[in-house]
N, C-alpha and C positions, 0 to 999 in steps of 0.2 A: 547490617552488612549486605552488600549487593548480591542477590542470589545468582545473577548471571555470571558474575566474576568468580564466586566461590563454588558454584556447582560444576562438577566435571562435565555434565551434559552440555554445558555451554562453552567449554574451553578445550577439552581434550580432543585429539584427532578423531574424526568421524569413523574412520576404518577401525581404529582400536575400540571405540565404543560399540561398533557393530559386532565385533568379535565377542566383547564382554557381555552384551545383552542378547544378541541373536542366538549364539550357540547354546546357552542354557535354555533359551526359549524353544529352540528347535528340539533339543533333547526332551524337554517337558512335553511338547506336542507329539513327538514320536512315541513317548511312553504312553500318552493318553490314547493314541491310536492302537497301541498294543493291548490296551484294556479290551478293545473290541475284537481285534484280530486273534488274540491268544485264545479267547473262548471259541472262536470259529475254528481255529486249527484243531484244538482238542475235541470239540464237539463233532467236527467233520470226520475225524479218525474213529471216534467211538460210536457215533450214531449214524452218520452218513448224510444223504441228501436232505432228508426231512429235518434233521437238526440244523443243517446249514440254512435251509429255508426259514426255520424258526428264528434264527438270529437276525436274518434280514428283515423279518416282520417286526422284530423288536427294535431295529436300528433307529427308526424315527424318534423313539423315546430318548435314545442317547443324544440325538440331535437337539431335542427340546431342552435337555439338561445343559448342553453346550450353549444353546441360545440364551438361556437365563443367566448362565455364568458370564457370557460375553456382554450381555446387556449391562449388568452391574459391575463386572470386573473391568472391561475395557472402558466403559463409561466413567467409572470412578477413577481409574488410573489416569485417563486422559485429562479429566477435570483437575485431578491432583497436580499433575505435572504442568499443565497450562497455567494454573493459578500460582504454582511455585515459581514458574518462569517469569511471571509478572511481578514477583517480589512480595507475595502475600501468603507466607507459610501458615499463619494463624487461621486463615480461611480454608486453605488447601486441605488441612487435616480432616475437616468436617466431611469432605467428599469421600475420603477413605472410610470413615466410620459409617456413614450412611450406605455406602456400597456394601459393606459387610451385612448390614441389616437387610438390605434387599436380597442378597444372596441366600441368606438363611430362610427368609420368609418365602421366597420363590420356590426353594427346594421342598419345603414342607407342604406347600399347596399342591405342587405337582405330584408328590408322593400320594397325597390323599385322593386326588382325582383319579390316578391310575389304579389304586387299590379298590376304589368304589366302582369303577366302570371298566374293569380289566377286559372281560370278554368282548364287550361292545367295541372297545378301542382296537383290539387285535383283529376283529372281523373287519372293521372299517379300514384297517391298515392293509387289507388284502390277504389275510391268512386263509389258505385252503383248509378244508375240513380235516384232512389227515395231518396237517401241520399244527393246528390249533392247540392240541394238548401239550405239545412240546413248547410252543411259544408261551402258553399260560403258566406252566410250571417254572419257566425261566424268568418271566417278567414279574411274577408275583413276589419272588424273592428280590429280584434286582431293584424293584421300586423302593425298597427300604433304604437303599444306599443313595438315592437321588439327592437328598440334602447334603450329604457328605461329598458327593462328586461335584456338585455345583459350587460348594464352598472351596473345594480344592482348585478347580479350574479358575474360578473368578478370583479367589484369594491369591493365586499365583501372579495375576496381573498387578494386583496391589503391592505384592512383595517386590516385583520387578520395578515398579514405579518408585519404590523406596530405595532403589539402588542395590538390591540383593538378588540378582538373577540366578545365582547358583543355589540359593536357598529355595527359590521357586522350583527349580529343577529337582532338587532333592525331595521336596514334598510329593511331587508326582511320581518320581522314579521309585521311591521306596514302596509306595502302594502297588505299583505295577509289578515289581519283583515278587511281592507277597502274593499277588493275584496269580501270576504264572506258576509259582511254586505250588500253591494250593490247588490250582486247576489239575495238575498231575495227580495230586493226592486224592482229591474228591472224585474226579471223573474216572481215572484208571484204577487207583488204589481202592477206594471205597465204593466205586461204581454207582455214584449218585446222579449221573446223567446231567440233564439240564439244570436241575436244582443245585447240584454241586458246583457247576460252572458259575451260576449266579452267586452262590454263597462265597466262593473264592473271590469274586469281584468286589462284593460289598465289604468284605473284611479288609481288603487292600485300600478301598476308598475311605473307610473309617480311620485307618491309621494315617493316611495322607492328610485328612482333614484335621486331625489332632495336631499335626505338625504346623499347619497353617494357623490354627488358633494360638499355639504357643508363640509363633513369630509375631502375630498381631499384638500380643501383649507387650512386646518390646520393639515397637516401630521406631526406626532410627531417625529419619529426617525430622519429624515432629512427633513427640510422644502421643499415643492414642489414649484418651481418657474416657471415662464413662459418658460424659456430656457429649462427646463426638458421635456416640451411637444413638443419640436421641433423634428420631426421624425429623428431618428438616425438609418441608415441602419444596423449598427453593432448590436445595441441594439435590434432592431426588429427581426433580424435574430436569435439572441440567444433566445429571448422570444419565437418565433415560434418553434424553435427546441426543447426547453424544454417543451412547452405546447402542442406539437404535439401529444404526447401519449394520453392525456386526450381528445383532439380534435378528434383524430382518433377513440377513443372508442365511443364517442357520434355519430360521423358520421356513424360508423359501425352499431350502434344501430338503427340509422335512416334508413339506407339502408335495414337492416333486417326487420324493421317495415313495410317499403313500400312493400317489397317482401312478407312478411307475410300477409299483407292486401290483396294483389292481389291473393295470393294463397288461402286464406280463401274465397274470393269472388268466385274464379273459382271452387274450389272443394266443396264449400258450395252449389253452384247451382246443383252439381251432387249428393248431399245428400238430406236427409229429412229436413235439417235445412234451406235451402235457402241461399242467399248471405248476408243478413243484420244481421241475428242472430249471426253467427260466428264472424263477425267483431265487433259487439257490445260487445259480451262476452269477446273476446280477449282484447278489450279496457279496460273493467272493471278489468280484471285480471292484465293487465299491470299496470294500475294506482294503484291498491291495492298493488301489488308487489313493485311499486315505493316508496310507503310510507315506507316500511321496508327497502328497498334498499337505500333510502335516508339517513337512520341512518348509514348504513355501509359507504356510501360515505362521510358523515359528519365525521365519525371516521377517515377515510383516510385523508381527508382534514385537520383535526385537527392535524395530525402528520406532515403535510408538513413543517411548520416553524421549528419544532423541528428537524426533520430529515435533512432538508437542512442546517440549521445553524451548527449543530454538525458534519455533514459530511464535511462541509467546514472547520471546526475547528479541524478535525481529531479525534473527540471524538466518535469513532465507537461503543463503548458499549452503549452509550446513543441512538444512531440510532437504534440499535437492540432492545433496551428496548421499545422504542416508537412503533416500528412495532409489537412486541409481545403483548403489551397491547391492541393495536387496534384490532389485530386478535382475542384475547380472547373475548373482548366485542362484536366483530362482529359475532362470533359463537353463542353467547347467543341470539342476535337479530335474526339471520337467523333461528335458530331452533324454535324460537317463531313463526315466520311467517310460517314455515313448518307445525307446529301443527295446527294453525288456518286455513290454506288453506286446510288441509286434513280433518279436522273435521267439519268445518262450511262453506262450499262453498255456499250453498243455502241461508242461512241468509245474507251472504255478498252480494250476487246478488240482494236480495230483497231491500237492501238499495238504489239501483240505479233504482228503479221502477220495476213494475211487468211485466210479460210476459207469453207466453204460455209454456206448459210443455217442448217443444223442447228447449226453451231458457234456462231453468233451467238445463236441462240434459246436453246440450253442455257446459254451463258455469261451472258446477260441474266437468266435465271431464277436462276442461282446467286447473282449479285450481289443481286438484289431479294428473294429468299426466304431463302436460307441465311444471308446477312449482314444480315437485316432489323433485328436488335437490336444491331447494331454501335454504335448510339448510347449504349448503357449498358454496353458491354463494359469500360469503364475501371474499374468498381467492383471486379471480382474481382482483377486484378493489383495495383492500388494497395493494396488491403486485405491481400492475401497478403504483399506486401513489407513492409507496416506491421508485421504480426505477426512476421515474420522479423527485422526491424530491432530490435524491442524484446526479442528473445531468446525469444519464444514460438513455437519452431519447429514444434511439433506442430499448433498452430492454423493457422500459415501453410501447412504441408503439407496439412492437410485441405482448406483453402480452395483451394489450388492444384489439388486433385484434383476439385473439384466440377464445374466446367464440362466438363472433358475426359472423365474416367473415370466419375464417378457419373451424369452426365446424358447427354452427347453419345454416348459409346460404346454404351450400351444402345439408345439411340434409332436410331443408324445401323444397328444389327443388326436391330431389331424393325420399325420403320416400313416399310422397303422390302418386307417380306413381304406387306404389305397394300396398299401404294401404288406399288410398283415404284420406279423411280429417283427419282420425285417425293418419296417418303418420305424419301430422304436429304436433300433440300433443306429439308424442314420440320423435320428434326432440329436444325438449327442454331439457329433463333430460340427454340425451346422450351428448349434447354440454356442459351442465353445468359440468358434471363429467369430461370430457376431459380437460376443461379449468382449473378446480381446480387442477388436477394432474400436469399440466404444470406449474402453479404458484408455487406449492410446490417445484418442481425440481429447478426452477430458483432462488427462494429465498434461498434455502439451498446452492446452489453454490455461491451466492453473500456473504452470511454470512461466508463461508469458506475463501473467498478472503479478507474479512475484518479482520479476525483473523490473517491472514498472515501479513497484514499491521501492526497490533498491535504489533507483535513481534519485529518490527524494529523501532517503535515510542513509546516512553514512554508516557503513558496516565494517567490521573487522574481516580479516581473511576468512572466507567461508569454510575452509577446511581446517581451521585451528592450527 
């Protein structure tokens, strides 16, 4: 049977497919963001600035988990859908099986490295001396859950690729609900502090991972069998090449976060704020921005099966339609976050515990200056995912590097030399603006190439 004609990704209206795939993906990403922000909310109220700073020091490790999950999750899902769209389901299923192997192996290796070199890693991540004990007690327990977190995030992409976005959402949502409930019990009820927050998180992650494993045993489109989990170098190479853009984007974010923490520590000591306040405020700003940014990422991920399948089936109009719908919704979300960050920074900071006036002053500046161009931040991730989804991994990788490595990292290192800690704040909007312009130029060029292909290939109505 012709896969293009029988698969709804190639026939149903794009807008309806976007609702079906993007909304569960958005909810799943929001819930994933809540894993981080829930701990910060409870820790901030119970412990204060040092606890908030500790979660920010640990945050690059959460990014590394997401990086591995996207490498094999998005890589495997894109390869699965692209191959399915080309009419080869027997080959497509090997990509799903090998992706699971990569997720589990990557999680176990990361856990081992963190447990063996915990103190060295946290110091390298910029932990001040008074924050280090809080960060160590938190991460030591948190690392146990890395394999489960990676399997949950990456497995969610494979489940969506199989046409079950609601199940992907349920896997993540259930763990987050458990995490939030146990946070209150362990932190306030049992007064377990940072250890309690980490324990609540990994219990939720284990439950979510068990749901993913249960689903993978009953894969719908093509049944997964033991032979599909046998490592295949060709499959793994293709998965990694396609997932590399999303992986690189997360690693870039992690590197910038580490450099940012160290810069805030160094230049904070030279300012009236000290070393802990800037790190704590930046952590709160990052987590809050992540809530809105997760909606944008969810939109991008929701387009992945649609863009991959239809590009493989040469239905380019449907690919463009999915991209434009995601971008329109992304602008609405991004502008909402811009308004909130500009008008209500102090009330937002108060949610994470109180502090001295310097805490509120620096925190408000971080929201209003560093995150000034959050209103256009949707362009880069949606466009990067678009290139990854259509199999142009090199373009996706380059675009994923623009904001973090090519623009933000040099600015964070250079501007403070002339402007002190204020220079770090202005590095954010300059990098965001430059990345957005680059995304627009690359997307317009790719759309032009698609239209040229359409002239030589008879296509059906692009919108189904």
